[in-house]
C-alpha positions in Angstrom: 36.0 -26.2 17.9 36.2 -24.0 21.0 37.6 -21.1 18.9 34.6 -21.3 16.5 32.1 -21.2 19.4 33.8 -18.2 20.8 33.7 -16.3 17.5 30.1 -17.1 16.8 28.5 -14.4 19.0 30.2 -11.7 16.9 28.9 -13.1 13.6 25.5 -14.1 14.9 24.5 -10.4 15.4 25.2 -9.7 11.8 23.4 -12.8 10.6 20.4 -12.1 12.8 17.1 -12.2 10.9 14.4 -9.6 11.3 10.9 -10.6 10.3 8.4 -8.1 8.8 4.9 -8.1 7.5 5.2 -6.3 4.1 2.5 -4.0 2.9 2.0 -1.4 0.3 0.8 2.2 0.7 0.6 4.3 -2.5 2.9 1.8 -4.4 5.6 2.1 -1.7 6.7 -1.2 -0.2 6.7 -1.0 3.6 7.5 -3.4 6.5 6.1 -3.6 10.0 7.8 -5.8 12.5 5.8 -9.1 12.7 5.8 -9.0 16.5 3.9 -5.7 16.3 1.0 -7.2 14.3 -2.0 -8.7 16.0 -4.2 -9.4 13.0 -4.6 -8.8 9.3 -8.0 -8.0 8.0 -9.6 -7.7 4.5 -12.0 -4.9 3.7 -14.0 -3.9 6.8 -17.0 -1.8 7.4 -15.7 1.4 9.1 -17.9 3.8 11.1 -16.8 7.4 10.8 -16.2 9.1 14.1 -17.6 12.7 14.2 -15.0 15.5 14.7 -12.1 13.0 14.5 -8.9 14.1 12.7 -8.7 13.2 9.0 -6.2 10.5 9.7 -8.7 8.6 11.8 -10.8 6.8 9.3 -13.3 5.7 12.0 -13.8 2.5 14.0 -14.4 -1.1 13.2 -15.6 -4.1 15.2 -13.1 -6.9 15.6 -14.6 -9.9 17.4 -16.5 -7.6 19.8 -13.7 -5.1 20.3 -13.8 -1.6 19.0 -10.7 -0.8 16.9 -9.7 2.7 15.9 -8.9 2.7 12.1 -6.0 5.0 11.0 -5.7 5.9 7.4 -2.0 5.5 6.6 -2.3 7.5 3.4 -3.6 10.5 5.5 -1.0 9.9 8.2 1.8 9.9 5.6 0.4 12.9 3.7 -0.4 11.0 0.6 -3.3 11.3 -1.9 -6.4 9.4 -0.8 -7.2 5.9 -2.2 -9.3 6.1 -5.3 -13.0 5.6 -4.4 -14.2 2.0 -4.4 -10.7 0.6 -3.9 -10.7 -2.1 -1.3 -8.1 -1.7 1.5 -6.7 -4.1 4.1 -6.1 -3.5 7.8 -3.0 -4.4 9.8 -4.1 -4.5 13.5 -1.6 -3.5 16.1 -1.9 -3.0 19.9 -0.6 0.1 21.7 -1.3 0.8 25.4 -3.9 -2.0 25.6 -5.9 -0.5 22.7 -6.2 -2.0 19.3 -5.6 0.0 16.1 -6.1 -0.9 12.5 -3.6 0.7 10.0 -5.5 1.0 6.7 -3.1 0.0 3.9 -3.6 -0.6 0.2 -2.4 -4.2 0.3 -0.7 -6.7 2.6 1.9 -8.9 0.8 4.0 -11.4 2.6 6.0 -12.1 5.7 9.7 -11.5 4.9 12.9 -12.3 6.8 15.8 -9.9 6.2 19.3 -9.8 7.6 19.8 -7.2 10.3 23.2 -6.4 8.7 21.4 -5.2 5.5 19.3 -2.6 7.5 20.2 1.0 6.7 19.3 4.4 8.2 16.8 6.5 6.4 18.4 8.1 3.3 18.3 11.9 3.1 16.2 11.5 -0.1 13.3 9.9 1.9 10.5 12.4 2.1 10.1 13.9 5.6 6.5 12.6 5.9 7.9 9.1 5.6 11.1 9.7 7.5 9.3 10.7 10.7 7.5 7.3 10.8 10.4 5.1 9.5 13.2 3.5 11.5 15.2 2.8 8.3 15.2 0.9 5.0 16.2 -2.3 3.3 17.4 -2.2 -0.4 15.8 -5.2 -2.0 16.6 -6.4 -5.6 14.3 -3.8 -7.4 12.6 -1.9 -4.6 13.1 0.0 -1.4 11.4 -1.4 1.8 10.6 1.3 4.3 10.5 0.0 7.8 7.6 1.7 9.7 7.7 2.5 13.4 4.3 1.4 14.6 4.6 3.3 17.9 5.2 6.6 16.0 2.3 5.9 13.6 -0.1 5.3 16.5 1.1 8.4 18.5 -1.7 10.5 17.0 -1.2 13.6 19.3 2.4 14.0 18.4 2.8 15.9 15.2 2.4 14.2 11.8 
């Protein structure tokens, strides 16, 4: 029994689960670490901010707090959402400020083995690769793990 206990720390790192909120942007399945997510919102009224960059969709009010809404399609250099298509918001906090990442759809919370995580493949488009920490190959889809910190660093390229 003592030998089993000594070996477990080595195997536990490979068996470690990582938990993600899964979402869709332009038919691409993405994951955001669940600990980075403060809230998930349905369609919200967004007020445009004059002279803001295109990737800033505007601001919204979340229980009395002003939240900057970032259009993930713009941030990832993708075509805009068709007019009239409802979008959801994944709210994250950075530097004490709240940000809403506008996505096409939020799906589910998914636990994946850390050992199945892979680096970005060379075929991942550069616009995705700069905001991704890596991927998971699921049964019939690729899950791109997004780096929330990089998505919210608006002054740094992109």
